[in-house]
ZATI-778604 format. One record per atom (N, C-alpha, C, O, CB): atom name; x, y, z; residue in three letters. Coordinates in steps of 0.1 Angstrom, whole numbers, plus 5000, padded with zeros to 4 digits. Each point is the difference from the previous one (the first is absolute). Glycine has a CB too. Example, Ala and Ser with C-alpha at 12.3 -4.5 7.8 and 13.67 -1.06 7.14 Angstrom:
<nodes>
<node><at>N</at><u>5132</u><v>4943</v><w>5078</w><aa>Ala</aa></node>
<node><at>CA</at><u>4991</u><v>5012</v><w>5000</w><aa>Ala</aa></node>
<node><at>C</at><u>5009</u><v>5012</v><w>5000</w><aa>Ala</aa></node>
<node><at>O</at><u>5010</u><v>5000</v><w>5007</w><aa>Ala</aa></node>
<node><at>CB</at><u>4971</u><v>4988</v><w>5005</w><aa>Ala</aa></node>
<node><at>N</at><u>5015</u><v>5023</v><w>4981</w><aa>Ser</aa></node>
<node><at>CA</at><u>5009</u><v>5011</v><w>5000</w><aa>Ser</aa></node>
<node><at>C</at><u>4992</u><v>5011</v><w>5008</w><aa>Ser</aa></node>
<node><at>O</at><u>5005</u><v>5011</v><w>5001</w><aa>Ser</aa></node>
<node><at>CB</at><u>5007</u><v>4983</v><w>4977</w><aa>Ser</aa></node>
</nodes>
This chain:
<nodes>
<node><at>N</at><u>4841</u><v>4691</v><w>5150</w><aa>Met</aa></node>
<node><at>CA</at><u>5013</u><v>5001</v><w>4995</w><aa>Met</aa></node>
<node><at>C</at><u>5000</u><v>5001</v><w>4984</w><aa>Met</aa></node>
<node><at>O</at><u>5008</u><v>5006</v><w>4994</w><aa>Met</aa></node>
<node><at>CB</at><u>5000</u><v>4981</v><w>5026</w><aa>Met</aa></node>
<node><at>N</at><u>4982</u><v>5006</v><w>4974</w><aa>Lys</aa></node>
<node><at>CA</at><u>4999</u><v>5000</v><w>4986</w><aa>Lys</aa></node>
<node><at>C</at><u>4996</u><v>5013</v><w>4995</w><aa>Lys</aa></node>
<node><at>O</at><u>5004</u><v>5004</v><w>4989</w><aa>Lys</aa></node>
<node><at>CB</at><u>4989</u><v>4972</v><w>5012</w><aa>Lys</aa></node>
<node><at>N</at><u>4999</u><v>5032</v><w>5006</w><aa>Lys</aa></node>
<node><at>CA</at><u>4996</u><v>5013</v><w>4996</w><aa>Lys</aa></node>
<node><at>C</at><u>5013</u><v>5010</v><w>5000</w><aa>Lys</aa></node>
<node><at>O</at><u>5000</u><v>5008</v><w>4991</w><aa>Lys</aa></node>
<node><at>CB</at><u>4977</u><v>4988</v><w>5019</w><aa>Lys</aa></node>
<node><at>N</at><u>5032</u><v>5002</v><w>4999</w><aa>Ile</aa></node>
<node><at>CA</at><u>5012</u><v>5008</v><w>5000</w><aa>Ile</aa></node>
<node><at>C</at><u>5008</u><v>4998</v><w>4987</w><aa>Ile</aa></node>
<node><at>O</at><u>5005</u><v>5010</v><w>4994</w><aa>Ile</aa></node>
<node><at>CB</at><u>4996</u><v>4989</v><w>5031</w><aa>Ile</aa></node>
<node><at>N</at><u>5000</u><v>4989</v><w>4971</w><aa>Tyr</aa></node>
<node><at>CA</at><u>5007</u><v>4997</v><w>4987</w><aa>Tyr</aa></node>
<node><at>C</at><u>4993</u><v>5006</v><w>4988</w><aa>Tyr</aa></node>
<node><at>O</at><u>5007</u><v>5005</v><w>4991</w><aa>Tyr</aa></node>
<node><at>CB</at><u>5002</u><v>4974</v><w>5019</w><aa>Tyr</aa></node>
<node><at>N</at><u>4978</u><v>5020</v><w>4990</w><aa>Ile</aa></node>
<node><at>CA</at><u>4993</u><v>5006</v><w>4989</w><aa>Ile</aa></node>
<node><at>C</at><u>5001</u><v>5015</v><w>5000</w><aa>Ile</aa></node>
<node><at>O</at><u>5002</u><v>5006</v><w>4989</w><aa>Ile</aa></node>
<node><at>CB</at><u>4982</u><v>4975</v><w>5012</w><aa>Ile</aa></node>
<node><at>N</at><u>5016</u><v>5025</v><w>5010</w><aa>Val</aa></node>
<node><at>CA</at><u>5001</u><v>5015</v><w>5001</w><aa>Val</aa></node>
<node><at>C</at><u>5014</u><v>5004</v><w>4995</w><aa>Val</aa></node>
<node><at>O</at><u>5002</u><v>5009</v><w>4993</w><aa>Val</aa></node>
<node><at>CB</at><u>4982</u><v>4992</v><w>5026</w><aa>Val</aa></node>
<node><at>N</at><u>5027</u><v>4991</v><w>4986</w><aa>Leu</aa></node>
<node><at>CA</at><u>5013</u><v>5003</v><w>4996</w><aa>Leu</aa></node>
<node><at>C</at><u>5003</u><v>4998</v><w>4985</w><aa>Leu</aa></node>
<node><at>O</at><u>5006</u><v>5009</v><w>4994</w><aa>Leu</aa></node>
<node><at>CB</at><u>5001</u><v>4985</v><w>5029</w><aa>Leu</aa></node>
<node><at>N</at><u>4987</u><v>4996</v><w>4972</w><aa>Leu</aa></node>
<node><at>CA</at><u>5002</u><v>4998</v><w>4985</w><aa>Leu</aa></node>
<node><at>C</at><u>4993</u><v>5010</v><w>4992</w><aa>Leu</aa></node>
<node><at>O</at><u>5005</u><v>5005</v><w>4990</w><aa>Leu</aa></node>
<node><at>CB</at><u>4996</u><v>4971</v><w>5015</w><aa>Leu</aa></node>
<node><at>N</at><u>4987</u><v>5029</v><w>5000</w><aa>Thr</aa></node>
<node><at>CA</at><u>4993</u><v>5010</v><w>4993</w><aa>Thr</aa></node>
<node><at>C</at><u>5008</u><v>5013</v><w>5001</w><aa>Thr</aa></node>
<node><at>O</at><u>5001</u><v>5007</v><w>4990</w><aa>Thr</aa></node>
<node><at>CB</at><u>4977</u><v>4982</v><w>5015</w><aa>Thr</aa></node>
<node><at>N</at><u>5027</u><v>5015</v><w>5006</w><aa>Val</aa></node>
<node><at>CA</at><u>5008</u><v>5012</v><w>5001</w><aa>Val</aa></node>
<node><at>C</at><u>5013</u><v>4999</v><w>4992</w><aa>Val</aa></node>
<node><at>O</at><u>5003</u><v>5010</v><w>4993</w><aa>Val</aa></node>
<node><at>CB</at><u>4988</u><v>4994</v><w>5030</w><aa>Val</aa></node>
<node><at>N</at><u>5016</u><v>4985</v><w>4977</w><aa>Ile</aa></node>
<node><at>CA</at><u>5012</u><v>4999</v><w>4992</w><aa>Ile</aa></node>
<node><at>C</at><u>4996</u><v>5001</v><w>4985</w><aa>Ile</aa></node>
<node><at>O</at><u>5007</u><v>5006</v><w>4992</w><aa>Ile</aa></node>
<node><at>CB</at><u>5004</u><v>4980</v><w>5026</w><aa>Ile</aa></node>
<node><at>N</at><u>4979</u><v>5007</v><w>4978</w><aa>Phe</aa></node>
<node><at>CA</at><u>4996</u><v>5000</v><w>4986</w><aa>Phe</aa></node>
<node><at>C</at><u>4996</u><v>5014</v><w>4995</w><aa>Phe</aa></node>
<node><at>O</at><u>5004</u><v>5004</v><w>4989</w><aa>Phe</aa></node>
<node><at>CB</at><u>4989</u><v>4972</v><w>5013</w><aa>Phe</aa></node>
<node><at>N</at><u>4999</u><v>5031</v><w>5006</w><aa>Ser</aa></node>
<node><at>CA</at><u>4996</u><v>5013</v><w>4996</w><aa>Ser</aa></node>
<node><at>C</at><u>5012</u><v>5010</v><w>5000</w><aa>Ser</aa></node>
<node><at>O</at><u>5000</u><v>5009</v><w>4991</w><aa>Ser</aa></node>
<node><at>CB</at><u>4977</u><v>4986</v><w>5019</w><aa>Ser</aa></node>
<node><at>N</at><u>5032</u><v>5003</v><w>4999</w><aa>Ser</aa></node>
<node><at>CA</at><u>5011</u><v>5009</v><w>5000</w><aa>Ser</aa></node>
<node><at>C</at><u>5009</u><v>4998</v><w>4988</w><aa>Ser</aa></node>
<node><at>O</at><u>5006</u><v>5009</v><w>4994</w><aa>Ser</aa></node>
<node><at>CB</at><u>4994</u><v>4992</v><w>5031</w><aa>Ser</aa></node>
<node><at>N</at><u>5002</u><v>4986</v><w>4971</w><aa>Val</aa></node>
<node><at>CA</at><u>5008</u><v>4997</v><w>4988</w><aa>Val</aa></node>
<node><at>C</at><u>4993</u><v>5005</v><w>4988</w><aa>Val</aa></node>
<node><at>O</at><u>5006</u><v>5005</v><w>4990</w><aa>Val</aa></node>
<node><at>CB</at><u>5004</u><v>4975</v><w>5021</w><aa>Val</aa></node>
<node><at>N</at><u>4977</u><v>5018</v><w>4988</w><aa>Tyr</aa></node>
<node><at>CA</at><u>4992</u><v>5003</v><w>4989</w><aa>Tyr</aa></node>
<node><at>C</at><u>4999</u><v>5015</v><w>4998</w><aa>Tyr</aa></node>
<node><at>O</at><u>5000</u><v>5005</v><w>4988</w><aa>Tyr</aa></node>
<node><at>CB</at><u>4987</u><v>4975</v><w>5015</w><aa>Tyr</aa></node>
<node><at>N</at><u>5013</u><v>5028</v><w>5007</w><aa>Leu</aa></node>
<node><at>CA</at><u>4998</u><v>5014</v><w>4999</w><aa>Leu</aa></node>
<node><at>C</at><u>5013</u><v>5008</v><w>5001</w><aa>Leu</aa></node>
<node><at>O</at><u>5000</u><v>5012</v><w>5000</w><aa>Leu</aa></node>
<node><at>CB</at><u>4978</u><v>4985</v><w>5010</w><aa>Leu</aa></node>
<node><at>N</at><u>5033</u><v>4996</v><w>4992</w><aa>Ser</aa></node>
<node><at>CA</at><u>5013</u><v>5007</v><w>5001</w><aa>Ser</aa></node>
<node><at>C</at><u>5004</u><v>5006</v><w>4987</w><aa>Ser</aa></node>
<node><at>O</at><u>4996</u><v>4995</v><w>4990</w><aa>Ser</aa></node>
<node><at>CB</at><u>5011</u><v>4990</v><w>5029</w><aa>Ser</aa></node>
<node><at>N</at><u>5002</u><v>5025</v><w>4982</w><aa>Cys</aa></node>
<node><at>CA</at><u>5004</u><v>5006</v><w>4987</w><aa>Cys</aa></node>
<node><at>C</at><u>5010</u><v>4992</v><w>4993</w><aa>Cys</aa></node>
<node><at>O</at><u>5008</u><v>4992</v><w>5006</w><aa>Cys</aa></node>
<node><at>CB</at><u>4988</u><v>5030</v><w>5004</w><aa>Cys</aa></node>
<node><at>N</at><u>5004</u><v>4979</v><w>4977</w><aa>Asp</aa></node>
<node><at>CA</at><u>5009</u><v>4992</v><w>4991</w><aa>Asp</aa></node>
<node><at>C</at><u>5012</u><v>5008</v><w>4997</w><aa>Asp</aa></node>
<node><at>O</at><u>4999</u><v>5012</v><w>4996</w><aa>Asp</aa></node>
<node><at>CB</at><u>4981</u><v>4976</v><w>4994</w><aa>Asp</aa></node>
<node><at>N</at><u>5033</u><v>5007</v><w>5013</w><aa>Pro</aa></node>
<node><at>CA</at><u>5012</u><v>5008</v><w>4998</w><aa>Pro</aa></node>
<node><at>C</at><u>5002</u><v>5004</v><w>4985</w><aa>Pro</aa></node>
<node><at>O</at><u>5005</u><v>5010</v><w>4997</w><aa>Pro</aa></node>
<node><at>CB</at><u>5005</u><v>4978</v><w>5022</w><aa>Pro</aa></node>
<node><at>N</at><u>4985</u><v>5003</v><w>4972</w><aa>Gln</aa></node>
<node><at>CA</at><u>5002</u><v>5003</v><w>4986</w><aa>Gln</aa></node>
<node><at>C</at><u>4990</u><v>5012</v><w>4996</w><aa>Gln</aa></node>
<node><at>O</at><u>5004</u><v>5008</v><w>4992</w><aa>Gln</aa></node>
<node><at>CB</at><u>5002</u><v>4968</v><w>5003</w><aa>Gln</aa></node>
<node><at>N</at><u>4983</u><v>5024</v><w>5011</w><aa>Asp</aa></node>
<node><at>CA</at><u>4990</u><v>5011</v><w>4998</w><aa>Asp</aa></node>
<node><at>C</at><u>5006</u><v>5013</v><w>5005</w><aa>Asp</aa></node>
<node><at>O</at><u>4998</u><v>5010</v><w>4993</w><aa>Asp</aa></node>
<node><at>CB</at><u>4983</u><v>4974</v><w>5008</w><aa>Asp</aa></node>
<node><at>N</at><u>5026</u><v>5016</v><w>5010</w><aa>Leu</aa></node>
<node><at>CA</at><u>5006</u><v>5012</v><w>5005</w><aa>Leu</aa></node>
<node><at>C</at><u>5012</u><v>5005</v><w>4992</w><aa>Leu</aa></node>
<node><at>O</at><u>5002</u><v>5012</v><w>4998</w><aa>Leu</aa></node>
<node><at>CB</at><u>4991</u><v>4981</v><w>5024</w><aa>Leu</aa></node>
<node><at>N</at><u>5014</u><v>4998</v><w>4972</w><aa>Ser</aa></node>
<node><at>CA</at><u>5011</u><v>5004</v><w>4992</w><aa>Ser</aa></node>
<node><at>C</at><u>4996</u><v>5005</v><w>4986</w><aa>Ser</aa></node>
<node><at>O</at><u>5008</u><v>5008</v><w>4994</w><aa>Ser</aa></node>
<node><at>CB</at><u>5006</u><v>4975</v><w>5017</w><aa>Ser</aa></node>
<node><at>N</at><u>4974</u><v>5014</v><w>4985</w><aa>Glu</aa></node>
<node><at>CA</at><u>4995</u><v>5005</v><w>4987</w><aa>Glu</aa></node>
<node><at>C</at><u>4995</u><v>5014</v><w>5001</w><aa>Glu</aa></node>
<node><at>O</at><u>5000</u><v>5008</v><w>4990</w><aa>Glu</aa></node>
<node><at>CB</at><u>4995</u><v>4969</v><w>5003</w><aa>Glu</aa></node>
<node><at>N</at><u>5001</u><v>5027</v><w>5019</w><aa>Lys</aa></node>
<node><at>CA</at><u>4995</u><v>5014</v><w>5002</w><aa>Lys</aa></node>
<node><at>C</at><u>5012</u><v>5010</v><w>5000</w><aa>Lys</aa></node>
<node><at>O</at><u>5010</u><v>4997</v><w>5006</w><aa>Lys</aa></node>
<node><at>CB</at><u>4969</u><v>4994</v><w>5007</w><aa>Lys</aa></node>
<node><at>N</at><u>5018</u><v>5020</v><w>4981</w><aa>Glu</aa></node>
<node><at>CA</at><u>5011</u><v>5011</v><w>5000</w><aa>Glu</aa></node>
<node><at>C</at><u>4999</u><v>5008</v><w>5013</w><aa>Glu</aa></node>
<node><at>O</at><u>4989</u><v>5003</v><w>5004</w><aa>Glu</aa></node>
<node><at>CB</at><u>5011</u><v>4998</v><w>4971</w><aa>Glu</aa></node>
<node><at>N</at><u>5011</u><v>5001</v><w>5031</w><aa>Val</aa></node>
<node><at>CA</at><u>5000</u><v>5008</v><w>5012</w><aa>Val</aa></node>
<node><at>C</at><u>5007</u><v>5013</v><w>4997</w><aa>Val</aa></node>
<node><at>O</at><u>5012</u><v>5000</v><w>4996</w><aa>Val</aa></node>
<node><at>CB</at><u>4988</u><v>4980</v><w>5019</w><aa>Val</aa></node>
<node><at>N</at><u>4993</u><v>5031</v><w>4987</w><aa>Glu</aa></node>
<node><at>CA</at><u>5006</u><v>5013</v><w>4998</w><aa>Glu</aa></node>
<node><at>C</at><u>5004</u><v>5007</v><w>5013</w><aa>Glu</aa></node>
<node><at>O</at><u>4992</u><v>5001</v><w>5009</w><aa>Glu</aa></node>
<node><at>CB</at><u>4994</u><v>5001</v><w>4970</w><aa>Glu</aa></node>
<node><at>N</at><u>5027</u><v>5001</v><w>5022</w><aa>Leu</aa></node>
<node><at>CA</at><u>5005</u><v>5007</v><w>5012</w><aa>Leu</aa></node>
<node><at>C</at><u>4998</u><v>5015</v><w>4998</w><aa>Leu</aa></node>
<node><at>O</at><u>5003</u><v>5005</v><w>4990</w><aa>Leu</aa></node>
<node><at>CB</at><u>5014</u><v>4976</v><w>5014</w><aa>Leu</aa></node>
<node><at>N</at><u>4978</u><v>5025</v><w>5007</w><aa>Gln</aa></node>
<node><at>CA</at><u>4998</u><v>5014</v><w>4999</w><aa>Gln</aa></node>
<node><at>C</at><u>5008</u><v>5007</v><w>5012</w><aa>Gln</aa></node>
<node><at>O</at><u>5001</u><v>4995</v><w>5011</w><aa>Gln</aa></node>
<node><at>CB</at><u>4976</u><v>5002</v><w>4978</w><aa>Gln</aa></node>
<node><at>N</at><u>5028</u><v>5014</v><w>5008</w><aa>Ala</aa></node>
<node><at>CA</at><u>5007</u><v>5008</v><w>5010</w><aa>Ala</aa></node>
<node><at>C</at><u>4990</u><v>5006</v><w>5009</w><aa>Ala</aa></node>
<node><at>O</at><u>4989</u><v>5004</v><w>4996</w><aa>Ala</aa></node>
<node><at>CB</at><u>5030</u><v>5001</v><w>4989</w><aa>Ala</aa></node>
<node><at>N</at><u>4984</u><v>4997</v><w>5028</w><aa>Cys</aa></node>
<node><at>CA</at><u>4990</u><v>5005</v><w>5009</w><aa>Cys</aa></node>
<node><at>C</at><u>4999</u><v>5015</v><w>5000</w><aa>Cys</aa></node>
<node><at>O</at><u>4990</u><v>5005</v><w>5004</w><aa>Cys</aa></node>
<node><at>CB</at><u>5014</u><v>4975</v><w>5010</w><aa>Cys</aa></node>
<node><at>N</at><u>5007</u><v>5026</v><w>4982</w><aa>Cys</aa></node>
<node><at>CA</at><u>5000</u><v>5015</v><w>5001</w><aa>Cys</aa></node>
<node><at>C</at><u>5006</u><v>5006</v><w>4987</w><aa>Cys</aa></node>
<node><at>O</at><u>5011</u><v>5004</v><w>5000</w><aa>Cys</aa></node>
<node><at>CB</at><u>4991</u><v>4995</v><w>5026</w><aa>Cys</aa></node>
<node><at>N</at><u>4989</u><v>5003</v><w>4964</w><aa>Gly</aa></node>
<node><at>CA</at><u>5005</u><v>5006</v><w>4988</w><aa>Gly</aa></node>
<node><at>C</at><u>5007</u><v>4990</v><w>4991</w><aa>Gly</aa></node>
<node><at>O</at><u>4996</u><v>4989</v><w>4998</w><aa>Gly</aa></node>
<node><at>CB</at><u>5005</u><v>5033</v><w>5014</w><aa>Gly</aa></node>
<node><at>N</at><u>5011</u><v>4983</v><w>4983</w><aa>Asp</aa></node>
<node><at>CA</at><u>5008</u><v>4992</v><w>4991</w><aa>Asp</aa></node>
<node><at>C</at><u>5010</u><v>4992</v><w>5006</w><aa>Asp</aa></node>
<node><at>O</at><u>5009</u><v>4994</v><w>4994</w><aa>Asp</aa></node>
<node><at>CB</at><u>4987</u><v>5023</v><w>4990</w><aa>Asp</aa></node>
<node><at>N</at><u>5004</u><v>4981</v><w>5029</w><aa>Gly</aa></node>
<node><at>CA</at><u>5009</u><v>4992</v><w>5007</w><aa>Gly</aa></node>
<node><at>C</at><u>5013</u><v>5007</v><w>5004</w><aa>Gly</aa></node>
<node><at>O</at><u>5010</u><v>4994</v><w>5002</w><aa>Gly</aa></node>
<node><at>CB</at><u>4981</u><v>4987</v><w>4986</w><aa>Gly</aa></node>
<node><at>N</at><u>5008</u><v>5032</v><w>5012</w><aa>Gly</aa></node>
<node><at>CA</at><u>5012</u><v>5008</v><w>5004</w><aa>Gly</aa></node>
<node><at>C</at><u>5003</u><v>4999</v><w>5015</w><aa>Gly</aa></node>
<node><at>O</at><u>4993</u><v>4993</v><w>5007</w><aa>Gly</aa></node>
<node><at>CB</at><u>5002</u><v>5023</v><w>4974</w><aa>Gly</aa></node>
<node><at>N</at><u>5014</u><v>4992</v><w>5023</w><aa>Asp</aa></node>
<node><at>CA</at><u>5004</u><v>4999</v><w>5014</w><aa>Asp</aa></node>
<node><at>C</at><u>4989</u><v>5007</v><w>5009</w><aa>Asp</aa></node>
<node><at>O</at><u>4994</u><v>5010</v><w>4996</w><aa>Asp</aa></node>
<node><at>CB</at><u>5030</u><v>4991</v><w>4998</w><aa>Asp</aa></node>
<node><at>N</at><u>4973</u><v>4992</v><w>5017</w><aa>Ile</aa></node>
<node><at>CA</at><u>4989</u><v>5005</v><w>5009</w><aa>Ile</aa></node>
<node><at>C</at><u>5008</u><v>5008</v><w>5011</w><aa>Ile</aa></node>
<node><at>O</at><u>5009</u><v>4994</v><w>5006</w><aa>Ile</aa></node>
<node><at>CB</at><u>4975</u><v>4986</v><w>4989</w><aa>Ile</aa></node>
<node><at>N</at><u>5012</u><v>5033</v><w>5007</w><aa>Pro</aa></node>
<node><at>CA</at><u>5007</u><v>5007</v><w>5010</w><aa>Pro</aa></node>
<node><at>C</at><u>4997</u><v>4995</v><w>5014</w><aa>Pro</aa></node>
<node><at>O</at><u>4989</u><v>4995</v><w>5003</w><aa>Pro</aa></node>
<node><at>CB</at><u>5010</u><v>5025</v><w>4982</w><aa>Pro</aa></node>
<node><at>N</at><u>5011</u><v>4981</v><w>5024</w><aa>Pro</aa></node>
<node><at>CA</at><u>4998</u><v>4995</v><w>5014</w><aa>Pro</aa></node>
<node><at>C</at><u>4989</u><v>5009</v><w>5007</w><aa>Pro</aa></node>
<node><at>O</at><u>4998</u><v>5011</v><w>4997</w><aa>Pro</aa></node>
<node><at>CB</at><u>5026</u><v>4980</v><w>5004</w><aa>Pro</aa></node>
<node><at>N</at><u>4970</u><v>5003</v><w>5009</w><aa>Pro</aa></node>
<node><at>CA</at><u>4990</u><v>5008</v><w>5008</w><aa>Pro</aa></node>
<node><at>C</at><u>5007</u><v>5011</v><w>5008</w><aa>Pro</aa></node>
<node><at>O</at><u>5012</u><v>4999</v><w>5003</w><aa>Pro</aa></node>
<node><at>CB</at><u>4973</u><v>4981</v><w>4998</w><aa>Pro</aa></node>
<node><at>N</at><u>5008</u><v>5031</v><w>5002</w><aa>Pro</aa></node>
<node><at>CA</at><u>5006</u><v>5011</v><w>5007</w><aa>Pro</aa></node>
<node><at>C</at><u>5003</u><v>4995</v><w>5014</w><aa>Pro</aa></node>
<node><at>O</at><u>4994</u><v>4990</v><w>5006</w><aa>Pro</aa></node>
<node><at>CB</at><u>4994</u><v>5027</v><w>4981</w><aa>Pro</aa></node>
<node><at>N</at><u>5022</u><v>4989</v><w>5020</w><aa>Pro</aa></node>
<node><at>CA</at><u>5003</u><v>4996</v><w>5013</w><aa>Pro</aa></node>
<node><at>C</at><u>4989</u><v>5003</v><w>5010</w><aa>Pro</aa></node>
<node><at>O</at><u>4992</u><v>5009</v><w>4998</w><aa>Pro</aa></node>
<node><at>CB</at><u>5033</u><v>4995</v><w>4997</w><aa>Pro</aa></node>
<node><at>N</at><u>4974</u><v>4988</v><w>5016</w><aa>Pro</aa></node>
<node><at>CA</at><u>4989</u><v>5003</v><w>5009</w><aa>Pro</aa></node>
<node><at>C</at><u>5002</u><v>5013</v><w>5007</w><aa>Pro</aa></node>
<node><at>O</at><u>5012</u><v>5005</v><w>5002</w><aa>Pro</aa></node>
<node><at>CB</at><u>4986</u><v>4970</v><w>5002</w><aa>Pro</aa></node>
<node><at>N</at><u>4992</u><v>5032</v><w>5001</w><aa>Pro</aa></node>
<node><at>CA</at><u>5001</u><v>5013</v><w>5006</w><aa>Pro</aa></node>
<node><at>C</at><u>5007</u><v>4998</v><w>5014</w><aa>Pro</aa></node>
<node><at>O</at><u>4999</u><v>4990</v><w>5007</w><aa>Pro</aa></node>
<node><at>CB</at><u>4980</u><v>5019</v><w>4981</w><aa>Pro</aa></node>
<node><at>N</at><u>5029</u><v>5001</v><w>5015</w><aa>Asp</aa></node>
<node><at>CA</at><u>5007</u><v>5000</v><w>5013</w><aa>Asp</aa></node>
<node><at>C</at><u>4990</u><v>5004</v><w>5011</w><aa>Asp</aa></node>
<node><at>O</at><u>4995</u><v>5011</v><w>5001</w><aa>Asp</aa></node>
<node><at>CB</at><u>5027</u><v>4995</v><w>4988</w><aa>Asp</aa></node>
<node><at>N</at><u>4975</u><v>4984</v><w>5020</w><aa>Leu</aa></node>
<node><at>CA</at><u>4990</u><v>5002</v><w>5011</w><aa>Leu</aa></node>
<node><at>C</at><u>5007</u><v>5003</v><w>5013</w><aa>Leu</aa></node>
<node><at>O</at><u>4993</u><v>5000</v><w>5010</w><aa>Leu</aa></node>
<node><at>CB</at><u>4991</u><v>4985</v><w>4978</w><aa>Leu</aa></node>
<node><at>N</at><u>5029</u><v>5018</v><w>5012</w><aa>Ser</aa></node>
<node><at>CA</at><u>5007</u><v>5002</v><w>5013</w><aa>Ser</aa></node>
<node><at>C</at><u>4999</u><v>5014</v><w>5005</w><aa>Ser</aa></node>
<node><at>O</at><u>5005</u><v>5003</v><w>5011</w><aa>Ser</aa></node>
<node><at>CB</at><u>5010</u><v>4979</v><w>4983</w><aa>Ser</aa></node>
<node><at>N</at><u>4979</u><v>5027</v><w>4999</w><aa>Asn</aa></node>
<node><at>CA</at><u>4999</u><v>5014</v><w>5004</w><aa>Asn</aa></node>
<node><at>C</at><u>4990</u><v>5002</v><w>5011</w><aa>Asn</aa></node>
<node><at>O</at><u>4998</u><v>5011</v><w>5004</w><aa>Asn</aa></node>
<node><at>CB</at><u>5008</u><v>4996</v><w>4973</w><aa>Asn</aa></node>
</nodes>
């Protein structure tokens, strides 16, 4: 039973120690990029072919 507590404490401590810092994340600049050129309108996909013939 004592080993379980030691393992749990080790896991909790390591997760807290290695977790990301919110202040560190806020200091980094995030650049947003458009996925398709300059962010203009993306045309709709063509209609599916008519397979009822």
